[in-house]
Structures are given as C-alpha cells and as structure tokens.
C-alpha positions, -999 to +999 in steps of 0.1 A: +043-197+041+031-172+067+010-145+051+005-114+074-031-103+077-048-073+093-072-075+123-101-084+099-082-112+082-074-092+050-040-091+034-022-058+032-013-056-005+021-043-016+009-028-049+036-029-075+023+000-096-006+015-115-031-003-136-016-027-163+015-034-142+010-070-153+006-078-190-029-081-204-040-103-233-073-101-251-092-134-252-099-126-289-061-125-295-057-158-277-085-175-296-070-164-329-034-173-319-023-137-321+004-138-295+041-149-294+047-186-288+059-192-253+041-162-239+024-182-213+050-209-207+059-213-170+036-184-161+006-181-138-024-170-160-054-152-145-085-152-166-109-123-159-128-094-171-111-059-170-138-037-185-147-006-164-184-012-167-184-046-150-179-031-115-149-053-107-126-024-101-112-008-069-092+022-057-055+017-050-027+039-038-018+043-075-053+053-087-076+082-078-106+065-093-118+029-092-100+017-123-078-011-109-094-043-122-101-073-100-078-098-119-049-074-113-056-075-076-054-113-077-021-110-097-008-086-070-017-111-043+000-140-061+031-118-067+032-108-030+029-144-019+055-158-044+081-131-037+072-129+001+069-091-004+043-083+021+033-051+040+033-057+078+013-040+105+023-059+136+003-055+169+031-033+184+021-005+160-009+002+182+015+008+210+036+030+187+005+050+178-003+057+215+033+065+224+036+088+194+004+106+203+015+110+239+051+120+233+044+143+204+014+158+221+031+164+255+063+176+239+044+201+217+023+211+247+052+219+269+073+236+243+046+257+226+036+275+258+072+288+261+073+301+225+056+328+205+030+318+179+053+317+148+080+297+166+053+274+180+039+267+145+074+261+132+082+237+161+050+217+157+055+216+119+090+202+126+076+175+149+050+166+123+075+164+095+099+142+116+070+119+124+060+116+087+097+109+078+099+082+104+067+066+092+078+068+056+112+053+064+096+024+083+073+018+053+100+020+026+128+003+044+110-024+064+075-026+047+060-017+082+028+003+082+024+027+110-002+055+113+013+089+106-019+109+112 
C-alpha cells in the first residue's frame, strides 16, 4: 500500500474524532476477566498507557489541550492504513498556494483601488470567504490539504 507522507516523512492523520473514539479497556478488567467474551476476537489490540501524567499525549484538531493519548494515535494510524482513508498534500499544493496568493492579491489590489473603504472591505472579505470555502471543499470532498491562510 502507498501511504502518503509529508515533506518530513510524517503521515497526515485523518483523525476520526475526539479522545476515546476507540474503545478503552483497563488492564485490571482484562486480568480479572471483566469483559464480554469475544470482545477482542478478530480485532487489533494496542496495549499502552493513557494516563495524562505520563506525557504520552498530544494536541489534535479535536482537542484544545494535549489530552489525546499515544495509543489512540497508533490506533488512528492503523485505521487510516486499513481503510486507506488518508489526508493528502500533494506537491502541486505549493503551486496552488503561490497562485492563490498572486491571483487573490492582484485581484484585491486592482479592485480595492476603485472602491471606497466599506466596499473594499466587503470585496476582500468575499474573496477570503470564497478561498476558505474552496479549501474546505477540497478537504472534505477529496481529503486534500491546501493552505487557506
């Protein structure tokens, strides 16, 4: 399988949701057989610590603080690979960025000088909103990551 990576060789994770998107089971419950039979049948099991004090937590798009535990990151990577549900940032997005800056900048520059202040603000706000909508559409429809800022 081909796994798309960024320029630094890192995978762009398609996070599925907030913390505890995947089921958690306490090692104590497992050792004392306090789980339903067949819970782990035909499943990939990741064993790891999820306590906040261990330092194995990161920020994600779904969390404002570093509360997403490392084992859930690994589960997300495995899920992305098995489902082939990757985020993509192809090389052409760099060209898209430059073209967007040039076209939006030049268009705004030419139009604003012919408008009064309020209409100029409205026009540039409209361009900005269109650019954000286009970036969001590419992300949600095709899992393509383009810069919108």
